[in-house]
N, C-alpha and C positions, 0 to 999 in steps of 0.2 A: 587524665588522658585527653580531656577536651582541649587542652592547650597545645598538644603535639601537632606540628604541621609537617607535611611531607609533600615534596614537589617532584614530579617527573617533567623536566623541561622539554623533552622530546618524546612525548608519551605514545605516539603511534596509536595503535588500537587498544592500548590499555593493559597489556599483560602485567607490567610491573605494578600498576595501580591496583589491580585485582589481587595480587599477592600481598601488597601492603594492606589491603582491606582485611585480609585474614589475620595478619600480625596485629593490627590495631584492635580487631574484634577480640582476640585473646587477651590483650591488655585490659580492655574494658571489662571483660568477664572476670578477670583476676581482681579487679577493683570493685566488684560487686554490682555492676550495672545490670539492669534487666535486659535480656536479649532483644526484646521488642523495641527498646529505646536506642539501641546501639547503631543500627544502620543509618538513620537520619543524622546522628551526631558525626559519624565518620564522613558521610558525604558532604556535610555542610561545614564542618569545623577542621577536619584533619587532612583530607586529600585534595591535591591540586595537580592539574595536568595542563600542559601547553603543547601545541603542535602548529605547524604551518599548513597542514592538510585538513581541509574542512571535513572530508568524509572520515578520515582517521579519528579526528576528535569526536565526531558523532558516534563512531563505533566504541571508542573508549568510554564515553558517557553512558552508552547503552549497556556495555558490559558491567559497569559499576552499578547501574540501576537494577539490572537483573540479579546481580550478586546480593544487593541489599534487599530486593523484593523477596528473595528466598528466605530471609531471616525475619522480615516484617511484611505480612500480607496486607497490612493497612497502609503501606507506604504511599500508594497512589490515591487512596480514598480518605486520608486523614483530613479533618477540617478544623478551623479555628472556632472560637467561642460564638462567632456570628454565623457559623455554618458554611463558611467559604472554604473551598478546597485549598489545601496547603501542600502543593507538590514540593518535593525536596529540591533545594537549590544546589545545583552542581557547580563545582569550581574547575571544570574541564573546559578549556577555551581553545578555539582555533583563532590564531592571531590574524587580525585583519589589517590591511594596508589603508593608508590615508590618501592615496593617490586619487585625484578627481575631486577632492574636497577643497573648497575655496575658503581660505582664512577670512577674506573680506566679507563674504556672505555670512559665514558662521558668526563672526564678531558682530556684524550689524544686527542680526536677528536675536542674539543672546545678550547684547549689551544692556537692555532694560532689566535683565536679571542678574547683573553684576558679575557676569562671567568675563574675566579679563582677556583681552586680545592676546597678551603675552602667553597666557596659559593655552589658549587655542593654538597659537603658533607653535608652541613647544610640542603639543600632542601631534599635530599634523607632521611636523618635521621628524619627530622621533620614530613614527611608524610609516614613513614613506616607503621603506623597503622591508616591511614586516614579513612578507612571504619569502624573502631571501635571507634575512638575518635571523629571523625567528627569536628564540629565547636568548640569543646573544646580545640583544638590545639591552642597553642599560638606561635607566630612567634618570634624567638630570635632577640634581638636588632641588633646583628651583621649582621644578614641576611636582616633585614629591610633596612639597608643603601644601599644595592645593588639592591633592587627590582625596583627602579624607571627606571634604565637604561637597565635591563636585557631583557625586551620584545623587545626593539629596536635592541639590539645586536643579539638576537636570530632570529629576522626577517631578519637581514642582513645575518646571517649564512645561512638561508634557501634560500636566493637569490644567494649567491656567493660561498657557501661552496661545498665541494664534497659530494658524496652520504652518507658517514659515518657521516660527520659533520651535514648534513641536518637531518639525522635520529636522531642524538643526540639532536639537537635543538627541533625536534618534541616530543621527549620523555620528555624533560625538561620544555617545554613551559606550559603545563597544571599545573605543580607544581608551576611555577612562578605566573601564573594567580590566582590560589587559595590562594597562599601566600599573594598576593597583597590585596585581599579582607579581609583576616583574619588579616592583619596588619593595616587595616583602623580603624578609629574611627567615629562612625555614630551619626547623630542627634537623631535617634530613633532606638531602637532594639525591635522588636515585635515578639512574638513566642508562640506557644503551643508546648513546648519541649517534647521529649520522656520521658517515665517513665521506670525506671528499678532499683529495689533495689539491694543492694550489693550482695545478694545471687544469683542473676541472672547474675552477671558480670563474664566475664572470668578473668584469672589471670592478663593479660596485662592491662585490664581496671581497675581492682581493685587496682593494684599497682599505676597506673596513677592517680587514684582518691585520694589515700592516699598522694601521693607526691605533687599533683598540687592543689587539692581542699579539704584540710583537714577539713574545716568547713562545707563542703557540701557533703562529701563522701558517705552519707547514701543512696542517690538516684541520678540517672542520671539527673532528672529534677532540683534538687537542684544545681547541678554543672552548669547547663545551666543558672540558675539565676545569679550565681556568674560570670560566663563567659560573660553574657550579659553586665554587667557593664564594663568589660574590653574592650568590643567592642564599648562602648559609649564615647562620649565627656563628659567632666565634667558638661556641661550645658545640657546634653541630658537625655532622659527618657528611662528606661528599663521597658517594659510593657509585661506581660506574663499571660497566663492562665495555671495554674498548679494544681496538686493535692493539697488538703488543708492540708495535713499532716504536712508540715513544720510550720504551725501556732501553733501546739499544742504538737507534740511529742517531748520527751526529746532528742532523737537522733539529732534533728535539732536545739537544743538550741544554739550552737555556731553560726549557721547561723542567727538566730533571733537577737542575741546580736550584731553581726557584722552589720546587716541591720539597726538596731535601732540606732547604735552609729555612723555609717559612711555614711549612705544614708538617703533620705527623702521620705517616702511613701506619695505620693500625694493623691491617692484614692485607695480604694479596695472594690470589690464586692464579698462577701462570698456567693458563689452560691450553695454549698452543692451538693446533688444528684439531678438527673433529670434536669440538666441545659441544656443538649443537647439531643434532641429527638433521635438522631442517636444512643445514648448509653442508654440502658435500665438498670433498677435496681439501687441498692444503692452502687454498688462497687466503681464507679468512682465519687468521690466528689471533687469539684473544687473550686478554688478561682481565681479571675482576679484582677490584680493590676498594677498600674503605679507608678514607683519610680524614683525620680531624682538621678542622679549619684553624689551627693554631699550632705553634711549636711546643712540644713537650721534650725537653732535653733529657737524654739518657734513656728514653723509651725504646724498648726493643720490639719491633714488629714481628709478626709470625708470617712466614712466606710458605706457600705450597707450590711445589714443582709438579705439575700434573700434565705434562706435555705428551705423555705416552697413552696409548689406548683410545677407546671410543668414549662416547658421552657417558654411558652407564658406569664404566670403570672410573672415569674421572670423578663422577658424582659420589660414588661409593668411597673412593679414597679420600675425598674431601670431608665427607661425613665422619669417616673414621680417623681423620686427622693424620693420614699417612703422608709420607714424603714432605714433612714440614721442617722448616728451618727457622730458628729464632736466635741463633748465635752469630755475632759479627766475625 
């Protein structure tokens, strides 16, 4: 279980991550791990979250820490052999922009430590619009090859460099850390991504959508569906709760064709309106689905039609596998 990785690329305040914690905890217990050892393992090895909102990411991290603290009261007081406190390392990050950083200054101060100018340039360019593009950002292959060693190099700079070099390392380290997460491939990507039609996008996001996600440019949530597969291993699942529009509207036809030809829908629950009590009215109509990141020919998915009733009725029918369809 220590090798299982799960990402919420738009984690908000962490609701999905908290539920994922419970699932992983059950897996660890089933494999015979001691309860007191499980929380730190889940926080440091299994769960990852990204968001563009600083406060939301802080809340998600806090929610996970409180969840873990309930299972291990030593979580905040554990020490290493030398008696130094060892707080758990969270993998929940708020994506930071590189605007305002000077490539020339960073390269000058970090050159003595063999940090290449091309690497610095790639980092600064990649995250110029991080607060707008969020987890939709894809890490260039040339940059990926340098990410493994950069944290150690920057840590050394912070120990032995002069004031200017240490400041440069502090500026660059958050970009390196978020690039590492975005360059990973996970066993599961689970999200309730944000919604925004093309009319609501600014010019930078609209151009980015056309260039990077042509089959899903109609809405932000559709782009997150496609990006989720890029964050998955080939044997992994991309599972999301999204607006239902991509199932029917003509503007999403390229997305549907791509999904049906290159991926494998394992199961889908068409929830329609009133699926979540926090959201009233008929405006937000949703579907939840889990899709394998590869094609399995002749596989028959199971679909659930749950568009009637309120949240409790939909949940009960899904748990009892009512209104299911698996025949073509």
